[in-house]
N, C-alpha and C positions, 0 to 999 in steps of 0.2 A: 684507571677505573676504580681501584680500591680507594684512592684519595677522594674521588668524587662521591663515592658511597658514604665514606666517613663524614665528609662535609655535610652531606644531606642529612645524615642521622643526627649530627650535632645540631644542625639548624632546627630539625623537628623537635629535638629534646629541649632546645632553648625556647622555642615557641610554646611548647607544652608547659614548661616551667613558668613562662611569663603569663600564660593564660590561667595558671593556678594561683598566681599572686594577685590577680585583679580582684579587688574587694567587691563583694556584692552590695547592692544598695540596701541600706538599713530599712527594715519593714516598719511602717508606722502603726500605731495603735492609739486608741482613745483612752486617755488617762482621766480618771474621775477624782476631782478634788472637792472634798466636802468642806463647806465654809459655814460652820454653825453660827458664827456671829452675825452672818447675813441671812441665815435660814435658807441657804441655797447651795447649789453645787455648780462646778465649772468643769467642762469636759473638753480640754484641748487635745489636738492631734500631736503626738510626740513619737520619739523612737527610743530604743534602749540606751542610745548614746546621749540623750538629752540630760543635761545636768540639773540638779536640784535648783541651782540659782537661775537657770533658764526657765524653769517652771515658775519660779517666783516672779520673774519678769513678765511672763504670760499672764499670771494672776493680776499683777499690777496694771497691765494694759486693760484687762477686763473689768476690774473692780475699782481701780484707783488707789488701792492700798499699797504703799511703797514696799518694795521687795525687802528693804532693810528692817521693816516692821513685822515681817512674816516669820512664823515658825511652821515648818512642814513636818508632820509626824507620820511615821509608818503605822500600819495596822496594829503593830504590837505596842504602840505608844512611844517608841523611841524617836528622838528628833533626828531628821535626815540632815546630813552635812552638805553644805553648798556645792563643794567640788565633786561630790560623788554623782554617779549617773543612776538613772532608773534601772539600768541593767545590773548595776552593782547590787541594788536592793531587790531586784526581781519582783517589783510591785506594779500594780495597775490602779491602786487607790491610795490617796494621801489625804490627810486632814490639815487644813490651814488654820492656825491660831494667830492672834495678834499679840505681839510682845507687850507684856504688862496690861493686856486688855481685859476688861471685865464687861460682860454683856448684861444689859437690862432688858427684860422682856416687856413689851408694851402691848396691851390688848384693849379692844373696845368691842362690845357686843351690841349688835343691832338685830332686834327680833323682827321676824317677818310681820308686817302689818298691812291691813287694808280695811276699808269701810265700804260695805256693799249695802245699798238701800233698796228694799223691795216693798212696794205699797202693800198695806194690810188688806185693802179692799178697793175695788173699782166697780163701776156700773158698766153694763154691756154697752159697747161703743165708745167708752172713754179711753183715753190714752194711758197705757200702763208703762211708766218710765222706771227702768232699772238702772242704777248708777253705781259706780265704784270710784272711791276717792282715796287719796293718801296711800297709794299702792307702793309698798316696799317689800317685794318678795326676795327670795334667795336668787343669786345669779343663775340665769338659765331657766327660770320659772316664771309663770304668769298666772294670775287668778282667772278663773273661768266660771261663768254662770250658765247653767244648763236648765232646760225645762225638764224637770225630773219625773213628775207624775201629774195625773189629773184624776178628779174624783169620780168620773163616769166609769161604767162597766168596761173592763179591759183597758183602763187608762184612756178612755175616750173623753173628748171635751163635751160634757153634757151637764146641763142645769136641770134640777129636779124640784118639784113642789112637794109639800108635805103629803099631798093627795096622790102623788105618783106621776103627775104629768111631767114630760121631759121636753127639753129643747136642746138641739145640738148646735154647737158654735165652732168657729175656727179662730186660730191665732196667727196673725201675720206681722211682719215688720213694717216699718213706715214705707218701705219700697214695695210692699206687697208680697214678699217672700213668705210662703207658708211654713209655719213651725209645727213640728211634731214632738211628741214625748221623746226625749233623748237629744233634741237639738240644742246645740250651744248657741246661746243668744248674745253673750257678751264676753269678750276677752280683753285684757289690758296688757299690752306689751310695755313693760317698764322702761325699755330702751327707747321708746317713742314718746310715751306720756305717763303721767302719774295718776290718771283717772280718765273716765269716759262714761258714756251712757248709751242706752238703746231704748227706743220707743216701740212698744208692741200694741197691737190693736185687736179687739175681739169683734167677731161678726156673727150674727145669727145665721144659721144655715137652714132652719126649718120655718115653715109658716106657723104662726101662733094659733092654736086651736082652743086652748083653755086659759082662763085667767088664773092668777095665783102669784105667789112669791117664789120665784125660781132662784135657786142658789146652787153653788158648786165651788170647787177650789181647784187651783193649779199650784203645784209645788215647784219651787226653784231650788236647785242644789248649787252650793258654792264650793269650788274645789281649787286646787293648785295643780297646774299641768305644766309639762315641759314646753318651752318655747319651740316653735317649729324650726327645723333646720333650714338655714339659708342655702339656696341652690348654688 
């Protein structure tokens, strides 16, 4: 009975020792590699046992820059040795330089431009065409033309004579959509076209009671707005 107990105790001790020697899987983490010469960064998944040379091979696969041409530096500026591991250095950020490499910055500035044409005057009933051409905005932006104000009281669409007679009118699109002050009448999506136009029409709303020269104004505002988010 004592021999059986000793054998069982030895077996348990052996199993305990074996369980203690099984290595745990190395935890992975995201390494950040700054690459100033390409004005970008690279973020591979690695472990503490990943060697510096293995990191260089990952960079070569990502960028095409041969591992032999790379120099990886630590945050303190010291060069990392190929055979050492990330755990040896205890870092999560490296900087990659090219051996004997010299970087030249190339820039080109394109200013936002667009040409919007709004007629200076039209007669009642004539087509009022607003157009935009040569539209080059910043990415994610588009020019917009809105009906900003009208000369009538409280921004109403009203024509007036010098004697004080008035006529009310309306503004519609070619499809008959009624426009109000604040309505956007034209937008140009630069991802679709570099220009476009809209036709507006004015219509008398009142019966004419008095003769005279009726005049009034409507003001259009040109602005740059964000492109609508795609669903």
